[in-house]
C-alpha positions as CSV (number, residue, x, y, z in Angstrom):
1,M,27.9,2.8,17.7
2,N,30.1,3.4,20.9
3,A,32.8,6.0,20.7
4,E,35.8,3.8,19.8
5,E,34.0,2.6,17.0
6,Y,32.7,6.1,15.6
7,L,36.0,7.5,15.8
8,E,37.2,4.8,13.8
9,T,35.1,5.2,11.2
10,A,35.7,8.7,11.1
11,A,39.2,8.2,10.6
12,R,38.6,5.6,7.6
13,F,36.5,8.4,6.4
14,R,39.0,10.6,6.8
15,R,41.6,8.9,4.8
16,E,39.3,7.6,2.0
17,M,37.1,10.3,1.2
18,V,38.6,13.7,3.1
19,E,42.3,13.9,2.4
20,P,42.5,12.4,-1.2
21,N,40.1,15.4,-2.0
22,A,40.2,18.2,0.0
23,A,42.7,20.2,-2.1
24,R,40.3,19.6,-5.2
25,W,37.5,20.9,-2.7
26,E,39.2,24.3,-2.0
27,A,40.2,24.7,-5.9
28,E,36.5,24.5,-6.9
29,K,35.6,26.9,-4.3
30,K,32.5,25.3,-3.2
31,Q,31.2,23.0,-0.3
32,P,31.6,19.6,-0.7
33,V,27.8,18.7,-0.3
34,A,28.2,15.2,-2.0
35,A,30.8,14.5,0.4
36,L,29.1,15.5,3.9
37,K,26.2,13.5,2.6
38,Q,28.5,10.7,2.5
39,A,29.4,11.5,6.0
40,A,26.2,11.7,7.3
41,D,25.3,8.1,5.4
42,A,28.4,6.7,7.5
43,G,27.0,8.1,10.5
44,L,28.9,11.3,11.2
45,M,26.0,13.8,12.0
46,R,24.8,11.2,14.4
47,L,27.6,12.2,17.0
48,E,25.4,14.1,19.9
49,T,21.9,13.5,19.1
50,P,20.2,11.4,21.7
51,V,19.8,7.6,20.7
52,E,16.1,8.1,21.6
53,A,16.3,10.3,18.6
54,G,18.3,8.3,16.2
55,G,21.7,9.5,17.4
56,F,24.6,7.8,19.2
57,G,24.4,10.1,21.8
58,L,28.2,10.1,22.3
59,S,30.1,12.7,24.6
60,F,31.6,16.1,23.6
61,L,35.2,14.8,24.8
62,T,34.4,12.3,21.6
63,K,33.5,15.5,19.3
64,L,36.9,17.0,20.6
65,A,38.5,13.8,19.1
66,L,36.5,13.9,15.8
67,C,37.5,17.6,15.3
68,E,41.6,17.2,15.5
69,D,41.3,14.0,13.9
70,M,39.3,15.5,10.7
71,S,41.3,18.7,11.0
72,R,44.2,16.8,10.2
73,A,42.9,16.6,6.6
74,D,40.7,19.7,5.8
75,M,39.7,22.1,8.8
76,P,36.7,23.8,6.7
77,F,34.6,20.3,6.0
78,I,34.4,18.9,9.5
79,F,33.9,22.5,10.4
80,A,30.7,22.6,8.0
81,L,29.9,18.8,9.3
82,I,29.9,19.8,13.1
83,N,27.5,23.1,12.6
84,T,25.1,20.6,11.0
85,Q,25.0,17.7,13.8
86,N,24.8,20.3,16.4
87,V,21.2,21.7,15.5
88,A,20.2,18.4,15.4
89,A,21.5,17.6,18.7
90,R,19.9,21.0,19.8
91,L,16.4,20.7,18.4
92,A,16.3,16.9,19.8
93,A,16.9,18.2,23.5
94,G,14.2,20.6,22.8
95,G,11.6,17.7,22.9
96,N,9.5,19.6,20.7
97,I,7.4,16.7,18.7
98,R,7.4,18.4,15.1
99,H,11.0,19.4,15.5
100,L,11.8,15.9,15.9
101,E,9.5,13.9,13.1
102,E,10.3,16.5,10.6
103,Y,14.1,17.9,10.8
104,V,16.2,15.7,12.9
105,P,15.8,12.8,11.3
106,R,16.3,14.7,7.7
107,I,19.4,16.2,9.4
108,L,21.1,12.7,10.3
109,S,20.7,11.1,7.1
110,G,21.9,14.3,5.3
111,D,19.1,15.1,3.6
112,M,19.1,18.8,5.0
113,F,21.8,20.7,6.3
114,A,21.5,23.2,9.2
115,A,23.2,26.1,11.1
116,T,23.5,28.2,13.9
117,A,22.9,32.2,12.8
118,L,24.4,34.6,15.5
119,S,27.1,36.8,13.6
120,E,25.5,39.9,11.7
121,P,27.4,42.3,8.9
122,G,27.8,44.4,11.8
123,A,27.4,42.7,14.8
124,G,30.3,39.5,15.5
125,S,32.2,39.1,18.9
126,D,29.9,42.0,20.4
127,F,26.9,39.3,20.3
128,A,24.3,41.3,22.5
129,G,24.8,44.1,19.9
130,I,22.9,42.1,17.1
131,T,20.1,44.2,15.4
132,T,18.2,41.4,13.9
133,H,14.7,42.4,15.4
134,A,12.1,40.2,17.0
135,A,8.3,41.7,17.0
136,K,5.7,39.8,18.8
137,V,2.5,39.1,16.5
138,D,-0.4,36.9,17.0
139,G,0.4,33.4,17.1
140,G,4.1,34.0,16.9
141,W,6.9,36.3,15.9
142,E,8.2,38.2,13.1
143,L,11.8,38.9,12.2
144,T,13.3,41.2,10.2
145,G,17.1,42.0,9.7
146,E,20.2,40.5,8.1
147,K,22.7,37.7,9.3
148,G,26.2,37.2,8.0
149,W,29.3,35.0,9.0
150,I,27.3,32.0,8.8
151,T,28.8,28.7,8.2
152,N,27.0,26.3,5.5
153,A,24.5,30.0,4.8
154,G,24.8,28.5,1.2
155,I,23.4,25.1,2.0
156,A,21.6,25.0,4.9
157,N,17.8,25.2,5.0
158,L,17.2,25.4,8.7
159,F,18.6,27.8,10.9
160,V,18.7,28.6,14.6
161,T,18.2,32.2,14.3
162,Y,19.4,34.9,17.5
163,A,17.1,38.2,17.1
164,Q,16.6,40.9,19.6
165,S,13.1,41.4,20.9
166,D,14.1,44.7,22.6
167,P,17.0,47.0,21.9
168,N,17.0,48.7,25.1
169,A,17.1,45.4,27.2
170,G,20.6,44.4,25.7
171,W,21.4,40.2,26.4
172,R,17.9,39.9,28.2
173,G,16.0,40.7,24.9
174,V,17.8,38.0,22.8
175,G,15.8,35.2,22.0
176,S,16.4,32.0,19.5
177,F,14.2,31.3,16.8
178,L,14.0,28.2,13.7
179,V,14.2,29.5,10.3
180,D,12.9,27.5,7.8
181,A,14.8,28.6,4.5
182,T,11.9,27.6,2.3
183,M,9.3,29.9,3.8
184,P,8.2,33.1,2.7
185,G,10.6,36.1,4.1
186,F,13.7,34.6,3.4
187,T,16.6,35.7,1.3
188,R,19.9,33.9,1.0
189,V,23.0,35.9,0.5
190,E,25.9,35.0,-1.9
191,P,28.1,32.9,0.0
192,Y,31.5,34.8,0.4
193,A,34.6,34.1,-1.4
194,L,36.8,32.9,1.6
195,S,40.1,32.6,0.7
196,G,41.1,28.8,1.7
197,G,37.6,28.2,3.9
198,H,35.4,28.0,0.7
199,G,34.0,24.6,2.5
200,I,33.0,26.6,5.5
201,G,30.3,28.0,2.9
202,A,30.1,31.3,5.3
203,G,27.1,33.6,4.1
204,G,24.5,35.0,5.2
205,F,20.6,35.8,4.6
206,K,18.1,38.2,4.7
207,L,14.8,38.1,6.8
208,D,11.8,40.5,5.9
209,R,9.2,40.1,8.2
210,Y,9.5,36.4,8.4
211,F,7.0,34.7,10.7
212,V,8.2,32.1,13.5
213,A,5.3,30.5,15.1
214,D,5.3,30.2,19.0
215,E,6.1,26.5,18.6
216,D,9.4,27.4,16.9
217,V,10.5,29.9,19.6
218,L,13.5,27.8,21.2
219,A,14.2,29.9,24.0
220,G,12.3,33.3,24.7
221,P,14.2,36.8,25.3
222,G,17.2,36.4,27.6
223,D,17.2,32.6,27.5
224,G,18.1,33.0,24.0
225,F,20.9,34.5,25.0
226,K,22.1,32.2,27.7
227,S,21.8,29.4,25.6
228,A,24.0,30.7,23.0
229,M,26.3,31.5,25.2
230,S,26.6,28.1,26.0
231,G,27.0,26.8,22.5
232,V,29.8,29.6,22.4
233,N,31.7,27.7,25.2
234,G,31.8,24.7,23.3
235,A,31.9,26.1,20.1
236,R,35.3,28.0,21.3
237,V,36.3,24.4,22.5
238,Y,35.7,22.3,19.3
239,V,37.8,25.1,17.5
240,A,40.8,24.3,19.6
241,A,40.7,21.0,18.7
242,M,40.4,21.7,15.1
243,C,44.0,23.8,15.5
244,A,45.3,20.8,17.2
245,G,44.3,19.0,14.1
246,L,46.1,21.2,12.2
247,V,49.2,21.3,14.0
248,A,49.6,17.5,14.5
249,D,49.4,16.9,10.8
250,A,52.0,19.6,9.9
251,L,54.4,18.8,12.4
252,E,53.8,14.5,11.6
253,K,55.0,15.8,7.9
254,A,57.5,17.9,8.8
255,V,59.2,14.7,11.3
256,S,58.9,12.4,8.4
257,Y,60.3,14.8,5.7
258,G,63.6,16.0,8.3
259,A,64.4,12.2,8.9
260,I,64.6,11.2,5.5
261,R,65.9,14.3,3.4
262,K,69.5,15.0,4.5
263,A,72.3,17.7,4.0
264,F,75.7,18.0,4.8
265,G,75.8,14.1,5.2
266,E,73.2,13.6,7.5
267,P,69.2,13.8,7.8
268,L,68.0,17.1,8.4
269,L,66.6,16.1,12.1
270,G,70.4,15.2,12.9
271,H,70.3,19.4,12.9
272,Q,70.1,20.8,16.2
273,G,68.6,23.9,14.8
274,L,65.7,22.0,13.1
275,K,65.5,19.3,15.9
276,W,65.3,21.9,18.5
277,S,62.6,24.3,16.3
278,L,60.1,20.6,15.9
279,A,60.6,20.2,19.7
280,D,59.3,23.3,20.6
281,V,56.3,23.0,18.0
282,A,55.6,19.0,19.7
283,T,55.6,20.9,23.3
284,E,53.1,23.6,22.6
285,L,50.7,21.1,20.9
286,E,50.7,18.9,23.8
287,A,50.1,22.3,26.0
288,M,46.9,23.0,23.5
289,R,45.5,19.8,23.6
290,A,46.0,20.0,27.5
291,L,43.8,23.3,27.6
292,T,41.4,21.7,25.1
293,H,40.6,19.0,27.1
294,W,40.5,20.5,30.6
295,A,37.8,22.6,28.9
296,G,36.1,19.9,27.6
297,T,36.1,18.0,30.7
298,L,34.1,21.1,32.5
299,I,31.9,21.5,29.6
300,E,31.1,17.8,29.9
301,E,30.7,17.7,33.4
302,E,28.7,20.7,32.8
303,R,30.7,22.9,35.5
304,D,31.3,26.7,34.8
305,A,33.7,26.9,31.5
306,V,33.8,30.1,30.7
307,T,37.4,30.9,30.8
308,R,39.1,27.6,30.6
309,A,37.4,27.6,26.9
310,A,38.6,31.2,26.2
311,Q,42.0,30.3,27.0
312,A,41.9,27.3,25.5
313,K,40.9,29.0,22.3
314,K,43.2,31.9,22.8
315,F,46.3,29.7,23.0
316,A,45.3,27.2,20.1
317,T,44.2,29.9,17.5
318,E,46.9,32.5,19.0
319,R,49.7,29.7,18.7
320,A,48.5,27.7,15.7
321,V,49.7,29.8,12.8
322,T,53.2,29.8,14.1
323,L,53.5,26.5,14.4
324,I,52.4,25.7,11.1
325,E,54.8,27.9,9.5
326,A,57.9,26.7,11.7
327,C,56.6,23.6,10.0
328,I,56.5,24.8,6.7
329,Q,60.2,26.2,7.5
330,A,61.5,22.9,8.6
331,M,60.6,21.4,5.1
332,G,62.2,24.3,3.3
333,A,60.5,25.2,-0.4
334,N,59.0,21.7,-0.1
335,G,57.0,22.9,2.4
336,L,55.1,25.1,0.2
337,R,54.2,22.4,-2.3
338,E,50.0,21.6,-2.2
339,E,50.4,18.1,-1.7
340,H,51.4,18.4,1.8
341,G,48.5,20.6,2.5
342,L,50.5,23.0,4.8
343,G,49.5,26.2,2.7
344,R,45.7,25.5,3.5
345,H,46.3,24.3,7.5
346,L,47.8,27.5,7.4
347,I,44.7,30.1,6.3
348,S,42.5,27.2,8.2
349,A,44.5,28.2,11.7
350,K,43.9,31.9,10.6
351,I,40.1,31.8,9.8
352,A,40.4,30.4,13.4
353,G,41.6,32.7,15.3
354,Y,37.9,34.7,14.3
355,T,35.3,32.2,14.8
356,D,33.2,32.2,17.8
357,G,35.1,35.3,19.4
358,S,38.6,36.5,18.2
359,I,41.8,36.1,20.1
360,E,41.3,39.4,21.1
361,M,37.7,38.4,23.0
362,M,39.0,35.3,24.4
363,N,41.3,38.1,26.0
364,E,38.6,40.1,27.4
365,R,36.8,36.9,28.6
366,V,40.1,35.9,30.5
367,G,41.1,39.1,32.0
368,A,37.0,39.6,33.3
369,A,37.9,36.2,35.6
370,L,41.6,37.6,36.6
371,Q,40.7,38.6,40.2
372,K,38.0,35.4,40.5
373,D,41.0,32.9,39.4
374,Y,44.2,34.4,40.1
375,A,44.0,36.5,43.2
376,S,44.2,35.2,46.6
């Protein structure tokens, strides 16, 4: 399946499955596991996994297009899907034969869900400050600690988990380990009741001397932190793409409504105040897309994307809430009707402001590059 066919399949799945059911999924306050499995049946989990490992080997820019399109219907759904397929692609790239045979096919088929466990109840944006400890033992490592704010935490059975091997070493002590939730030493924490974002399945788990064999070490101390930061840059960009999808859907609905709803004898779009307000939304949406595409291109070309990824996420998550609010305002009280989904979009945009680094952390990343990028 090439990129065009993949995105056509995804758009059809959005129209036929996600759009009609997104509001119900949130009302039920649980992840739509059956729909995620149907997405896998449609091939959507195979996005970035190499062809030789059973995937489609598609590009990062295709991933961004998927995230924008699917978020038009439900950001939590695509967030859960993307986080599962990320693990399949990561394991396939690692080349471990057992992982390729035992885990990757099950993730691609929707038989198993997966997640990446970086954050902890006391360590989010300060990733180097994680306290889950990895102690070296014969034949592997023992992990002890608690992870929090993990996407798919309630349904995943496989976690790429980051732990600190030496608290005095800072980021140089962080390694990456594969954790199977069915093994001894793993205890799942009750998923969080996340307003407007139950489809993400945010939650956590505890590890008590959980044994990880040497063959399940994905990256040793120091290298684990580097791989995590690389993954975070990508996540920041696809979250920005999701925000673009939220705003694009809100704008489409506001423009369509304004074209048919009349006030004082003419359509709402005939009034300068409303027309200019939505013109602002349209312009900022295109700026959001441009920043996202620029950062995505750097990632696809394996170039330094730290600053551009932070700028894309900063702009997208900072502006999305305001832009969606403007679209709701343009529709008057009708903008609050559940059938339009703009209330869910508004909360999703707020959630995006915290995922994979807060807006404040994006300011730190951009600020750290000011002299390098903007001084003569």
